[in-house]
N, C-alpha and C positions, 0 to 999 in steps of 0.2 A: 497553460503551466508551463514553465522555462525553468531549465536547470542552468546553473552557471558554472562557466571554467574559466580559467586564468589564460589570456591570451598571450602572444609571445611577447607584446611589449609592457605587458603587466595591466592591461586594460580588462575588465571582466566581459565575456561575451557569454550571450545567452544561447542555449540550445533550443530548439523548436522541439516540440512533442515529436514530431516526425524525425528529426535527427536523433533524439533519443532512442526512437523505436530502431531507425538503421543499427544505431551502435550495439544496442542490444541484441539484434539478431547477428550481428558479426562477433559479439562476445559468446553468444550460445554456440554458435556454428564452430567457432575456434576451439571450444572444449568437446567437440563433437556431440553437441545436443540439436535436436530439430528444432531450428528456429520458429517453425510454423507451431509447436506445443509450447512454447514460452513467448509472452510480450509483456507489454508494459502493464496490461490490467491484470494480467494473472502474478506480476509482482506485487502489486498494490495490494490484492487480495492475499495473498502468501504473508505479506509483513503485517497486515493487520490480525490476519488469523494468528500468526506467531505471538504477537503482543497481546492479544487476548490470552491464549493457552497459557503463557508464561505469568501473566499479571492478573488474568479474571477481571480487570478493570475496563468493562464494556462502555463506560463514559469516555475514558481516554480514547479507546478506538472510535467510537462515536466523534469526538473532536477532530482527532487524525483524519479521519476522512470526510469531514466536513458534512457531516447527516444531521439534519435540523431535528429527525425523529429517531427514537432509540430502536423502534422497531424496524427502523429501514436498515439500521447496523445489524440487528438480529438477523433480519433474513439475508442480507448481503454475506454474513459469516456462516450462515447455514446453520445455527446452533438452535436448539429449543428453547422458546420465549419463556417459558416459566423457569429454567434454569437460568436463563442470561439474566432476567428481571431479579430473580432471587440474589445473584451475585451483585448485581448493580446496586440493589438496596442495602447490601453490607459494605459499599464503599462511599466514604464521605468525599465530597467534592466542594 
């Protein structure tokens, strides 16, 4: 995975996963949080959880996370399988 940023001369430079992790650690420390408590994976999980809670769209979260099985997404989010499947069935894709 890489993240893009605009370079000084207008070229696109890609951040490596490690560079992104270092930036995140610096950002969390700069606002007084413990960088050991917040990482790239926790942000990924938090974003997915917030999208699911706000929309109830399990299929969208599955696609965003790149999971092939809906059961993987359910387990990743830590939600009840029956609840998640009932919500997923209500959503047309």
